[in-house]
C-alpha atoms as a printed R data frame, in Angstrom:
    type eleno elety resid chain resno       x       y       z
1   ATOM     1    CA   MET     A     1  -8.227 -28.527   5.752
2   ATOM     2    CA   LEU     A     2  -9.179 -25.823   8.227
3   ATOM     3    CA   CYS     A     3 -12.946 -25.937   8.457
4   ATOM     4    CA   THR     A     4 -15.708 -28.472   8.841
5   ATOM     5    CA   TYR     A     5 -16.513 -29.218   5.208
6   ATOM     6    CA   SER     A     6 -16.003 -32.970   5.476
7   ATOM     7    CA   CYS     A     7 -18.833 -33.223   8.016
8   ATOM     8    CA   LEU     A     8 -21.434 -31.677   5.702
9   ATOM     9    CA   THR     A     9 -23.469 -33.546   3.137
10  ATOM    10    CA   ILE     A    10 -22.754 -32.902  -0.534
11  ATOM    11    CA   GLU     A    11 -26.066 -31.067  -0.871
12  ATOM    12    CA   GLU     A    12 -25.362 -28.847   2.141
13  ATOM    13    CA   LEU     A    13 -21.879 -28.052   0.921
14  ATOM    14    CA   ARG     A    14 -23.120 -27.093  -2.542
15  ATOM    15    CA   LYS     A    15 -25.734 -24.814  -0.991
16  ATOM    16    CA   TYR     A    16 -23.095 -23.001   1.047
17  ATOM    17    CA   ILE     A    17 -20.968 -22.571  -2.067
18  ATOM    18    CA   GLU     A    18 -23.919 -21.002  -3.871
19  ATOM    19    CA   ILE     A    19 -24.548 -18.661  -0.930
20  ATOM    20    CA   PHE     A    20 -20.899 -17.588  -1.010
21  ATOM    21    CA   ALA     A    21 -20.881 -17.079  -4.782
22  ATOM    22    CA   VAL     A    22 -24.187 -15.188  -4.977
23  ATOM    23    CA   HIS     A    23 -24.339 -13.259  -1.706
24  ATOM    24    CA   ALA     A    24 -20.925 -13.195   0.017
25  ATOM    25    CA   GLN     A    25 -18.490 -12.076  -2.686
26  ATOM    26    CA   ASN     A    26 -18.083  -8.439  -3.625
27  ATOM    27    CA   GLY     A    27 -18.268  -7.447  -7.300
28  ATOM    28    CA   GLU     A    28 -15.541  -6.159  -9.583
29  ATOM    29    CA   GLU     A    29 -15.530  -2.656  -8.097
30  ATOM    30    CA   PRO     A    30 -14.308  -1.734  -4.597
31  ATOM    31    CA   LEU     A    31 -16.817  -0.641  -1.974
32  ATOM    32    CA   PHE     A    32 -15.854   2.487  -0.075
33  ATOM    33    CA   LEU     A    33 -17.593   2.436   3.293
34  ATOM    34    CA   GLU     A    34 -17.714   4.896   6.158
35  ATOM    35    CA   ASN     A    35 -14.733   5.511   8.442
36  ATOM    36    CA   GLY     A    36 -12.177   4.691   5.749
37  ATOM    37    CA   LEU     A    37 -13.144   1.035   5.335
38  ATOM    38    CA   VAL     A    38 -12.604  -0.477   1.880
39  ATOM    39    CA   VAL     A    39 -13.953  -3.753   0.478
40  ATOM    40    CA   PRO     A    40 -11.687  -4.722  -2.443
41  ATOM    41    CA   PRO     A    41 -13.021  -6.333  -5.625
42  ATOM    42    CA   PHE     A    42 -14.160  -9.936  -5.155
43  ATOM    43    CA   ALA     A    43 -13.438  -9.939  -1.420
44  ATOM    44    CA   LEU     A    44 -15.483 -12.411   0.635
45  ATOM    45    CA   ALA     A    45 -17.749 -11.367   3.479
46  ATOM    46    CA   ASP     A    46 -17.032 -12.230   7.107
47  ATOM    47    CA   HIS     A    47 -20.649 -13.406   7.389
48  ATOM    48    CA   VAL     A    48 -23.966 -13.228   5.549
49  ATOM    49    CA   ASN     A    49 -27.138 -12.160   7.362
50  ATOM    50    CA   TYR     A    50 -30.359 -14.155   7.089
51  ATOM    51    CA   ASP     A    51 -31.671 -11.601   4.592
52  ATOM    52    CA   GLY     A    52 -28.828 -12.537   2.235
53  ATOM    53    CA   LYS     A    53 -26.889  -9.307   2.713
54  ATOM    54    CA   PRO     A    54 -23.113  -9.567   3.249
55  ATOM    55    CA   VAL     A    55 -21.269  -8.127   6.227
56  ATOM    56    CA   PHE     A    56 -17.590  -7.825   5.438
57  ATOM    57    CA   TYR     A    57 -16.261  -7.055   8.916
58  ATOM    58    CA   PRO     A    58 -16.356  -8.828  12.283
59  ATOM    59    CA   GLY     A    59 -18.023  -7.201  15.252
60  ATOM    60    CA   THR     A    60 -21.226  -6.091  13.512
61  ATOM    61    CA   TYR     A    61 -24.330  -7.329  11.715
62  ATOM    62    CA   ALA     A    62 -24.777  -4.033   9.885
63  ATOM    63    CA   SER     A    63 -24.718  -4.636   6.129
64  ATOM    64    CA   GLY     A    64 -24.913  -1.010   5.001
65  ATOM    65    CA   THR     A    65 -22.214   1.587   4.573
66  ATOM    66    CA   ASP     A    66 -21.394   1.689   8.299
67  ATOM    67    CA   GLN     A    67 -19.715  -1.626   9.107
68  ATOM    68    CA   GLY     A    68 -17.384  -0.432  11.831
69  ATOM    69    CA   ASP     A    69 -14.704   2.096  12.616
70  ATOM    70    CA   GLY     A    70 -11.625   0.054  11.772
71  ATOM    71    CA   ALA     A    71 -11.380  -1.654  15.151
72  ATOM    72    CA   TYR     A    72 -11.671  -4.995  13.321
73  ATOM    73    CA   GLY     A    73  -9.572  -3.935  10.360
74  ATOM    74    CA   TYR     A    74  -9.937  -1.501   7.476
75  ATOM    75    CA   PHE     A    75 -10.119  -4.318   4.925
76  ATOM    76    CA   PRO     A    76 -12.084  -7.570   5.318
77  ATOM    77    CA   PRO     A    77 -10.172 -10.404   7.031
78  ATOM    78    CA   PHE     A    78  -7.946 -12.364   4.681
79  ATOM    79    CA   CYS     A    79  -9.221 -15.785   5.705
80  ATOM    80    CA   ASP     A    80 -12.655 -15.789   4.077
81  ATOM    81    CA   ASN     A    81 -11.211 -15.547   0.549
82  ATOM    82    CA   TYR     A    82  -9.236 -18.714   1.176
83  ATOM    83    CA   TYR     A    83 -12.054 -20.533   2.978
84  ATOM    84    CA   PHE     A    84 -14.147 -20.086  -0.179
85  ATOM    85    CA   ILE     A    85 -11.485 -21.790  -2.273
86  ATOM    86    CA   THR     A    86 -10.913 -24.682   0.114
87  ATOM    87    CA   MET     A    87 -14.658 -25.203   0.509
88  ATOM    88    CA   VAL     A    88 -15.078 -25.648  -3.240
89  ATOM    89    CA   GLY     A    89 -12.024 -27.916  -3.292
90  ATOM    90    CA   ALA     A    90 -13.577 -30.113  -0.601
91  ATOM    91    CA   TYR     A    91 -16.863 -30.247  -2.496
92  ATOM    92    CA   VAL     A    92 -15.254 -31.304  -5.782
93  ATOM    93    CA   GLU     A    93 -13.117 -33.886  -3.995
94  ATOM    94    CA   GLN     A    94 -16.171 -35.440  -2.331
95  ATOM    95    CA   SER     A    95 -18.631 -35.142  -5.221
96  ATOM    96    CA   SER     A    96 -16.434 -35.317  -8.378
97  ATOM    97    CA   ASP     A    97 -18.756 -32.579  -9.682
98  ATOM    98    CA   LEU     A    98 -16.460 -30.593 -11.976
99  ATOM    99    CA   ALA     A    99 -19.415 -28.977 -13.727
100 ATOM   100    CA   ILE     A   100 -19.956 -26.646 -10.783
101 ATOM   101    CA   LEU     A   101 -16.647 -24.929 -11.588
102 ATOM   102    CA   HIS     A   102 -18.080 -23.810 -14.927
103 ATOM   103    CA   THR     A   103 -21.435 -22.732 -13.485
104 ATOM   104    CA   ASN     A   104 -22.039 -18.978 -13.682
105 ATOM   105    CA   TYR     A   105 -23.093 -17.098 -10.573
106 ATOM   106    CA   ASN     A   106 -24.121 -13.511 -11.266
107 ATOM   107    CA   GLY     A   107 -22.493 -13.869 -14.683
108 ATOM   108    CA   ILE     A   108 -19.084 -15.169 -13.530
109 ATOM   109    CA   SER     A   109 -18.017 -18.819 -13.454
110 ATOM   110    CA   LEU     A   110 -17.260 -20.316 -10.079
111 ATOM   111    CA   LEU     A   111 -13.665 -21.135 -11.049
112 ATOM   112    CA   LYS     A   112 -13.065 -17.547 -12.110
113 ATOM   113    CA   ARG     A   113 -14.558 -16.347  -8.815
114 ATOM   114    CA   LEU     A   114 -12.096 -18.549  -6.952
115 ATOM   115    CA   GLU     A   115  -9.210 -17.148  -8.977
116 ATOM   116    CA   TYR     A   116 -10.329 -13.584  -8.265
117 ATOM   117    CA   ALA     A   117 -10.652 -14.411  -4.564
118 ATOM   118    CA   PHE     A   118  -7.133 -15.807  -4.504
119 ATOM   119    CA   GLU     A   119  -5.623 -12.723  -6.154
120 ATOM   120    CA   GLY     A   120  -7.134 -10.817  -3.267
121 ATOM   121    CA   TYR     A   121  -5.597  -7.707  -1.765
122 ATOM   122    CA   ASN     A   122  -2.646  -6.597   0.341
123 ATOM   123    CA   ILE     A   123  -0.331  -9.282  -1.022
124 ATOM   124    CA   ASP     A   124   3.437  -8.781  -1.096
125 ATOM   125    CA   ALA     A   125   4.404  -9.445  -4.703
126 ATOM   126    CA   ALA     A   126   7.946 -10.535  -3.910
127 ATOM   127    CA   THR     A   127   6.991 -13.246  -1.421
128 ATOM   128    CA   GLY     A   128   3.320 -14.008  -2.113
129 ATOM   129    CA   LEU     A   129   2.573 -13.424   1.579
130 ATOM   130    CA   CYS     A   130  -0.335 -11.492   3.077
131 ATOM   131    CA   VAL     A   131   0.610  -8.129   4.566
132 ATOM   132    CA   SER     A   132  -1.077  -5.639   6.861
133 ATOM   133    CA   ASP     A   133  -0.511  -1.912   7.219
134 ATOM   134    CA   GLU     A   134   0.163  -0.717  10.754
135 ATOM   135    CA   ILE     A   135  -2.496   1.993  10.696
136 ATOM   136    CA   LYS     A   136  -5.146   0.740   8.272
137 ATOM   137    CA   TYR     A   137  -4.563  -2.868   9.150
138 ATOM   138    CA   THR     A   138  -6.155  -6.108   7.975
139 ATOM   139    CA   VAL     A   139  -7.206  -8.951  10.284
140 ATOM   140    CA   ASP     A   140  -5.429 -12.114   9.212
141 ATOM   141    CA   TRP     A   141  -8.150 -14.577  10.237
142 ATOM   142    CA   GLY     A   142 -11.301 -14.803  12.301
143 ATOM   143    CA   PHE     A   143  -9.935 -16.544  15.382
144 ATOM   144    CA   VAL     A   144  -7.798 -13.506  16.177
145 ATOM   145    CA   ASP     A   145 -10.091 -10.765  14.911
146 ATOM   146    CA   THR     A   146  -9.640  -8.837  18.183
147 ATOM   147    CA   VAL     A   147  -5.854  -8.879  17.681
148 ATOM   148    CA   LYS     A   148  -4.003  -6.213  15.711
149 ATOM   149    CA   LYS     A   149  -0.966  -7.289  13.696
150 ATOM   150    CA   SER     A   150   1.127  -5.615  11.021
151 ATOM   151    CA   GLY     A   151   3.753  -6.474   8.450
152 ATOM   152    CA   LYS     A   152   3.709  -9.909   6.861
153 ATOM   153    CA   LEU     A   153   1.165 -12.261   8.459
154 ATOM   154    CA   LEU     A   154   1.759 -15.948   9.127
155 ATOM   155    CA   MET     A   155  -1.670 -17.540   9.462
156 ATOM   156    CA   ALA     A   156  -3.248 -15.700   6.547
157 ATOM   157    CA   SER     A   157  -0.284 -16.710   4.407
158 ATOM   158    CA   LEU     A   158  -0.632 -20.358   5.471
159 ATOM   159    CA   LEU     A   159  -4.265 -20.219   4.384
160 ATOM   160    CA   ARG     A   160  -3.190 -18.655   1.087
161 ATOM   161    CA   TYR     A   161  -0.606 -21.400   0.589
162 ATOM   162    CA   ASN     A   162  -3.266 -24.052   1.136
163 ATOM   163    CA   ALA     A   163  -5.646 -22.268  -1.253
164 ATOM   164    CA   ALA     A   164  -2.947 -22.224  -3.951
165 ATOM   165    CA   THR     A   165  -2.529 -25.993  -3.667
166 ATOM   166    CA   VAL     A   166  -6.306 -26.404  -4.001
167 ATOM   167    CA   LEU     A   167  -6.438 -24.189  -7.099
168 ATOM   168    CA   SER     A   168  -3.576 -26.130  -8.653
169 ATOM   169    CA   ARG     A   169  -5.502 -29.360  -8.165
170 ATOM   170    CA   LEU     A   170  -8.784 -27.920  -9.439
171 ATOM   171    CA   SER     A   171  -7.055 -26.491 -12.518
172 ATOM   172    CA   GLU     A   172  -5.586 -29.885 -13.319
173 ATOM   173    CA   GLN     A   173  -8.953 -31.596 -12.891
174 ATOM   174    CA   CYS     A   174 -10.421 -29.098 -15.359
175 ATOM   175    CA   GLY     A   175  -7.661 -29.795 -17.862
176 ATOM   176    CA   LYS     A   176  -6.159 -26.332 -17.375
177 ATOM   177    CA   MET     A   177  -2.536 -27.415 -17.150
178 ATOM   178    CA   ASP     A   178  -1.226 -23.864 -17.362
179 ATOM   179    CA   GLY     A   179  -3.284 -23.025 -14.282
180 ATOM   180    CA   ARG     A   180  -2.049 -26.148 -12.512
181 ATOM   181    CA   GLN     A   181   1.543 -25.112 -13.168
182 ATOM   182    CA   ARG     A   182   0.965 -21.489 -12.195
183 ATOM   183    CA   TYR     A   183  -0.668 -22.239  -8.856
184 ATOM   184    CA   SER     A   184   1.847 -24.954  -8.112
185 ATOM   185    CA   GLU     A   185   4.636 -22.431  -8.591
186 ATOM   186    CA   VAL     A   186   2.798 -19.894  -6.426
187 ATOM   187    CA   SER     A   187   2.334 -22.417  -3.619
188 ATOM   188    CA   GLU     A   188   6.036 -23.304  -3.671
189 ATOM   189    CA   LYS     A   189   6.938 -19.616  -3.625
190 ATOM   190    CA   ILE     A   190   4.695 -19.011  -0.617
191 ATOM   191    CA   LYS     A   191   6.045 -22.071   1.208
192 ATOM   192    CA   LYS     A   192   9.621 -20.895   0.703
193 ATOM   193    CA   SER     A   193   8.688 -17.401   1.878
194 ATOM   194    CA   LEU     A   194   6.896 -18.757   4.948
195 ATOM   195    CA   LEU     A   195  10.028 -20.537   6.107
196 ATOM   196    CA   GLU     A   196  12.336 -17.637   5.287
197 ATOM   197    CA   THR     A   197  10.093 -14.997   6.876
198 ATOM   198    CA   PHE     A   198   8.518 -16.534   9.974
199 ATOM   199    CA   TYR     A   199  10.534 -19.570  11.044
200 ATOM   200    CA   GLU     A   200  12.971 -19.152  13.932
201 ATOM   201    CA   ASP     A   201  15.591 -21.886  13.738
202 ATOM   202    CA   GLN     A   202  16.817 -21.339  17.283
203 ATOM   203    CA   THR     A   203  13.499 -22.373  18.825
204 ATOM   204    CA   GLY     A   204  11.572 -24.139  16.047
205 ATOM   205    CA   TRP     A   205   8.630 -21.748  16.456
206 ATOM   206    CA   PHE     A   206   7.037 -19.545  13.796
207 ATOM   207    CA   TYR     A   207   6.392 -15.849  14.400
208 ATOM   208    CA   SER     A   208   2.823 -14.632  13.930
209 ATOM   209    CA   ALA     A   209   3.779 -11.378  12.156
210 ATOM   210    CA   THR     A   210   6.822  -9.347  11.234
211 ATOM   211    CA   GLY     A   211   5.566  -6.083  12.756
212 ATOM   212    CA   ILE     A   212   3.037  -5.699  15.558
213 ATOM   213    CA   GLY     A   213   2.399  -9.189  16.925
214 ATOM   214    CA   HIS     A   214   5.959 -10.427  16.350
215 ATOM   215    CA   GLN     A   215   5.437 -13.303  18.782
216 ATOM   216    CA   HIS     A   216   5.651 -17.072  18.604
217 ATOM   217    CA   ASP     A   217   2.279 -18.311  17.353
218 ATOM   218    CA   VAL     A   218   1.296 -21.689  18.827
219 ATOM   219    CA   TRP     A   219  -1.765 -22.287  16.652
220 ATOM   220    CA   ALA     A   220  -0.122 -21.320  13.377
221 ATOM   221    CA   THR     A   221   3.005 -23.329  14.154
222 ATOM   222    CA   ALA     A   222   0.853 -26.427  14.649
223 ATOM   223    CA   TYR     A   223  -1.062 -25.630  11.460
224 ATOM   224    CA   ALA     A   224   2.205 -25.256   9.542
225 ATOM   225    CA   VAL     A   225   3.011 -28.845  10.531
226 ATOM   226    CA   PHE     A   226  -0.492 -29.990   9.588
227 ATOM   227    CA   LEU     A   227  -0.081 -28.459   6.112
228 ATOM   228    CA   GLY     A   228   3.376 -29.947   5.620
229 ATOM   229    CA   VAL     A   229   5.079 -26.560   5.546
230 ATOM   230    CA   ALA     A   230   7.146 -27.609   8.568
231 ATOM   231    CA   ASN     A   231   7.847 -31.002  10.080
232 ATOM   232    CA   ASN     A   232  11.438 -30.551  11.253
233 ATOM   233    CA   GLU     A   233  12.630 -31.923  14.569
234 ATOM   234    CA   LYS     A   234  12.991 -28.510  16.235
235 ATOM   235    CA   THR     A   235   9.393 -27.498  15.528
236 ATOM   236    CA   LEU     A   236   7.990 -30.854  16.623
237 ATOM   237    CA   MET     A   237  10.109 -30.749  19.755
238 ATOM   238    CA   ALA     A   238   8.986 -27.189  20.554
239 ATOM   239    CA   LEU     A   239   5.321 -28.189  20.306
240 ATOM   240    CA   HIS     A   240   5.902 -31.307  22.393
241 ATOM   241    CA   LYS     A   241   7.760 -29.377  25.097
242 ATOM   242    CA   ALA     A   242   5.014 -26.750  25.250
243 ATOM   243    CA   TYR     A   243   2.459 -29.544  25.673
244 ATOM   244    CA   ALA     A   244   4.491 -31.363  28.330
245 ATOM   245    CA   ASP     A   245   5.290 -28.163  30.234
246 ATOM   246    CA   ARG     A   246   1.654 -26.965  30.095
247 ATOM   247    CA   THR     A   247   2.729 -23.646  28.584
248 ATOM   248    CA   ALA     A   248   0.408 -24.093  25.577
249 ATOM   249    CA   VAL     A   249  -2.182 -26.758  26.364
250 ATOM   250    CA   VAL     A   250  -4.605 -27.514  29.184
251 ATOM   251    CA   ASP     A   251  -7.090 -30.397  29.051
252 ATOM   252    CA   GLY     A   252  -6.633 -30.609  25.275
253 ATOM   253    CA   TYR     A   253  -7.400 -26.923  24.676
254 ATOM   254    CA   VAL     A   254  -4.659 -24.748  23.138
255 ATOM   255    CA   ARG     A   255  -3.533 -21.177  23.868
256 ATOM   256    CA   HIS     A   256  -2.513 -18.776  21.084
257 ATOM   257    CA   ILE     A   257   0.600 -17.589  22.958
258 ATOM   258    CA   LEU     A   258   2.845 -19.569  25.317
259 ATOM   259    CA   THR     A   259   2.121 -18.732  28.961
260 ATOM   260    CA   ASP     A   260   5.759 -17.782  29.559
261 ATOM   261    CA   GLU     A   261   5.834 -15.506  26.500
262 ATOM   262    CA   ASP     A   262   2.959 -13.095  27.192
263 ATOM   263    CA   PHE     A   263   3.714  -9.670  25.785
264 ATOM   264    CA   SER     A   264   3.098  -8.018  29.156
265 ATOM   265    CA   GLU     A   265   1.441  -8.576  32.501
266 ATOM   266    CA   GLU     A   266  -1.774  -7.213  30.989
267 ATOM   267    CA   SER     A   267  -1.917  -8.989  27.630
268 ATOM   268    CA   ALA     A   268  -0.822 -12.156  25.873
269 ATOM   269    CA   TRP     A   269  -0.718 -10.322  22.514
270 ATOM   270    CA   GLU     A   270   1.039  -7.043  21.835
271 ATOM   271    CA   ALA     A   271  -2.246  -5.437  20.758
272 ATOM   272    CA   CYS     A   272  -5.610  -7.034  21.523
273 ATOM   273    CA   ARG     A   273  -9.092  -5.752  22.339
274 ATOM   274    CA   ALA     A   274 -10.077  -8.809  24.397
275 ATOM   275    CA   LYS     A   275  -9.644  -9.064  28.157
276 ATOM   276    CA   PHE     A   276  -6.429 -10.727  29.309
277 ATOM   277    CA   ASN     A   277  -6.689 -14.501  29.737
278 ATOM   278    CA   GLU     A   278 -10.099 -14.579  28.111
279 ATOM   279    CA   TYR     A   279 -11.319 -15.151  24.550
280 ATOM   280    CA   GLN     A   280  -8.487 -14.602  22.011
281 ATOM   281    CA   ASN     A   281  -6.120 -13.021  24.525
282 ATOM   282    CA   GLY     A   282  -4.854 -15.952  26.557
283 ATOM   283    CA   ALA     A   283  -7.770 -18.382  26.780
284 ATOM   284    CA   TYR     A   284  -7.520 -21.980  25.556
285 ATOM   285    CA   TRP     A   285  -9.382 -23.278  22.484
286 ATOM   286    CA   ALA     A   286 -10.036 -26.653  20.851
287 ATOM   287    CA   THR     A   287  -9.969 -25.174  17.323
288 ATOM   288    CA   PRO     A   288  -6.281 -26.143  16.794
289 ATOM   289    CA   THR     A   289  -6.334 -29.345  18.874
290 ATOM   290    CA   GLY     A   290  -6.419 -31.614  15.813
291 ATOM   291    CA   TRP     A   291  -3.447 -29.841  14.226
292 ATOM   292    CA   TYR     A   292  -1.529 -30.028  17.484
293 ATOM   293    CA   ALA     A   293  -2.344 -33.737  17.849
294 ATOM   294    CA   TYR     A   294  -1.022 -34.365  14.349
295 ATOM   295    CA   ALA     A   295   2.252 -32.629  15.224
296 ATOM   296    CA   LEU     A   296   2.654 -34.518  18.497
297 ATOM   297    CA   TYR     A   297   2.126 -37.812  16.706
298 ATOM   298    CA   GLN     A   298   4.925 -36.959  14.293
299 ATOM   299    CA   TYR     A   299   7.183 -36.442  17.281
300 ATOM   300    CA   ASN     A   300   6.538 -39.464  19.474
301 ATOM   301    CA   GLY     A   301   3.608 -41.447  18.072
302 ATOM   302    CA   GLU     A   302   1.226 -40.351  20.829
303 ATOM   303    CA   TRP     A   303  -2.154 -38.609  20.685
304 ATOM   304    CA   SER     A   304  -2.518 -37.855  24.379
305 ATOM   305    CA   ILE     A   305  -3.768 -34.335  23.664
306 ATOM   306    CA   LEU     A   306  -6.869 -35.879  22.078
307 ATOM   307    CA   GLU     A   307  -7.331 -38.133  25.087
308 ATOM   308    CA   ASP     A   308  -7.080 -35.060  27.347
309 ATOM   309    CA   PHE     A   309  -9.690 -33.302  25.242
310 ATOM   310    CA   LEU     A   310 -12.081 -36.272  25.276
311 ATOM   311    CA   ARG     A   311 -11.802 -36.639  29.060
312 ATOM   312    CA   HIS     A   312 -12.593 -32.976  29.549
313 ATOM   313    CA   THR     A   313 -15.501 -33.137  27.083
314 ATOM   314    CA   GLU     A   314 -17.011 -36.144  28.858
315 ATOM   315    CA   LYS     A   315 -16.502 -34.574  32.289
316 ATOM   316    CA   TYR     A   316 -18.366 -31.402  31.341
317 ATOM   317    CA   ALA     A   317 -20.859 -32.844  28.859
318 ATOM   318    CA   HIS     A   318 -23.699 -31.971  31.230
319 ATOM   319    CA   MET     A   319 -22.591 -28.317  31.028
320 ATOM   320    CA   GLY     A   320 -22.457 -28.143  27.234
321 ATOM   321    CA   SER     A   321 -18.954 -29.225  26.244
322 ATOM   322    CA   PRO     A   322 -17.028 -28.934  24.011
323 ATOM   323    CA   PHE     A   323 -16.708 -25.227  24.598
324 ATOM   324    CA   GLU     A   324 -15.530 -22.380  22.399
325 ATOM   325    CA   TRP     A   325 -12.790 -21.581  24.912
326 ATOM   326    CA   VAL     A   326 -11.859 -22.192  28.539
327 ATOM   327    CA   ASP     A   327  -9.618 -20.417  31.016
328 ATOM   328    CA   GLU     A   328  -6.463 -21.943  32.480
329 ATOM   329    CA   LYS     A   329  -8.309 -23.689  35.294
330 ATOM   330    CA   THR     A   330 -11.055 -24.716  32.814
331 ATOM   331    CA   GLU     A   331 -13.555 -23.196  35.238
332 ATOM   332    CA   ASN     A   332 -14.685 -20.402  32.937
333 ATOM   333    CA   PHE     A   333 -16.373 -21.623  29.757
334 ATOM   334    CA   SER     A   334 -17.711 -19.831  26.703
335 ATOM   335    CA   GLY     A   335 -19.679 -21.074  23.703
336 ATOM   336    CA   LEU     A   336 -21.603 -24.217  24.577
337 ATOM   337    CA   ARG     A   337 -21.395 -27.175  22.171
338 ATOM   338    CA   TYR     A   338 -19.177 -25.114  19.913
339 ATOM   339    CA   GLY     A   339 -19.144 -26.855  16.534
340 ATOM   340    CA   THR     A   340 -15.566 -26.040  15.587
341 ATOM   341    CA   SER     A   341 -14.331 -27.415  18.920
342 ATOM   342    CA   GLY     A   342 -15.926 -30.742  18.119
343 ATOM   343    CA   VAL     A   343 -15.326 -31.083  14.390
344 ATOM   344    CA   LEU     A   344 -11.722 -29.921  13.994
345 ATOM   345    CA   PRO     A   345 -10.277 -32.273  16.665
346 ATOM   346    CA   TYR     A   346 -12.274 -35.042  14.989
347 ATOM   347    CA   ILE     A   347 -10.806 -34.186  11.577
348 ATOM   348    CA   GLY     A   348  -7.299 -34.286  13.064
349 ATOM   349    CA   ALA     A   349  -8.047 -37.689  14.591
350 ATOM   350    CA   LYS     A   350  -9.449 -38.967  11.294
351 ATOM   351    CA   ARG     A   351  -6.322 -37.901   9.448
352 ATOM   352    CA   LEU     A   352  -4.105 -39.673  11.963
353 ATOM   353    CA   ALA     A   353  -6.240 -42.813  11.703
354 ATOM   354    CA   LYS     A   354  -6.074 -42.750   7.907
355 ATOM   355    CA   GLU     A   355  -2.369 -42.033   7.552
356 ATOM   356    CA   TYR     A   356  -1.243 -44.392  10.304
357 ATOM   357    CA   ASN     A   357  -3.850 -47.112   9.819
358 ATOM   358    CA   THR     A   358  -5.275 -47.065  13.305
359 ATOM   359    CA   ASP     A   359  -8.859 -46.715  14.502
360 ATOM   360    CA   THR     A   360  -7.886 -46.318  18.148
361 ATOM   361    CA   ILE     A   361  -8.532 -42.587  18.229
362 ATOM   362    CA   VAL     A   362 -11.733 -42.275  16.200
């Protein structure tokens, strides 16, 4: 539900799965790299180079023992483990090809690889949530890989919750009812923990982390609604107010942190390597626009954020829109014809059209 799988052909999607299984996933032993970096067993790479070699950390294309100094985390980002699972779930849903789950890649079945990826690393046993150490921290997901957080992490845990629901469904389709029950129970445990740990009843917002980065997270709050973790009136109202007041959205692009809740006069986040009001530190992105649109529709039946986004895209089409991110005045653009900025709003619109039986927005 996060990425662009539904816009790929079945053949393309299967090829990406094979690349992940053969080239992107670590083996059963940890890799100890330079500068204290550790790749846990069965962790997924951040990206794979054209030579087929995995790179487990953002900020580099080096695939050897030197993959950074910890500036982008001491463990690989959490998100890629869960992307792998949801990608396979999307493929099976679209193709009905259950045989792929029993196909061996480097001697291990795909389903077992997914289960190993889900078990992952740095998980709090009591809550099922992803956690990050303050010193040797772990990036929660790629769209904030310049941001340092610690304690329990919201977005990574939302991705883990979604992955658990996928594994429950895949287990059932394979006739593994014990697996279906186990992952169903895990997903419910994570959902309960998400609400108990991150939700602030006074405002309706969710906090991004319990340690460093303990700030209201606009993107993850919208995603929590999209996943069905939260759809209460306070959360929907908070997102609507932030849209109406222009403290979170401009021309359909969404900021990570509310403009009136920046951590300081120099940074939106408590700890971030990016320049203030650029990139992941206060710029506006279309990545979460579809999630935000879904939440706004729950509140008042409108999808004006998508209309804003389409107007902006048409206005700047000659300059390469949609962009990766824009600044507040939408005068500074980065990432021309950025795929995620086009596909994810479209997926949000498609879901609204399907669930509410309207073709007006697609």
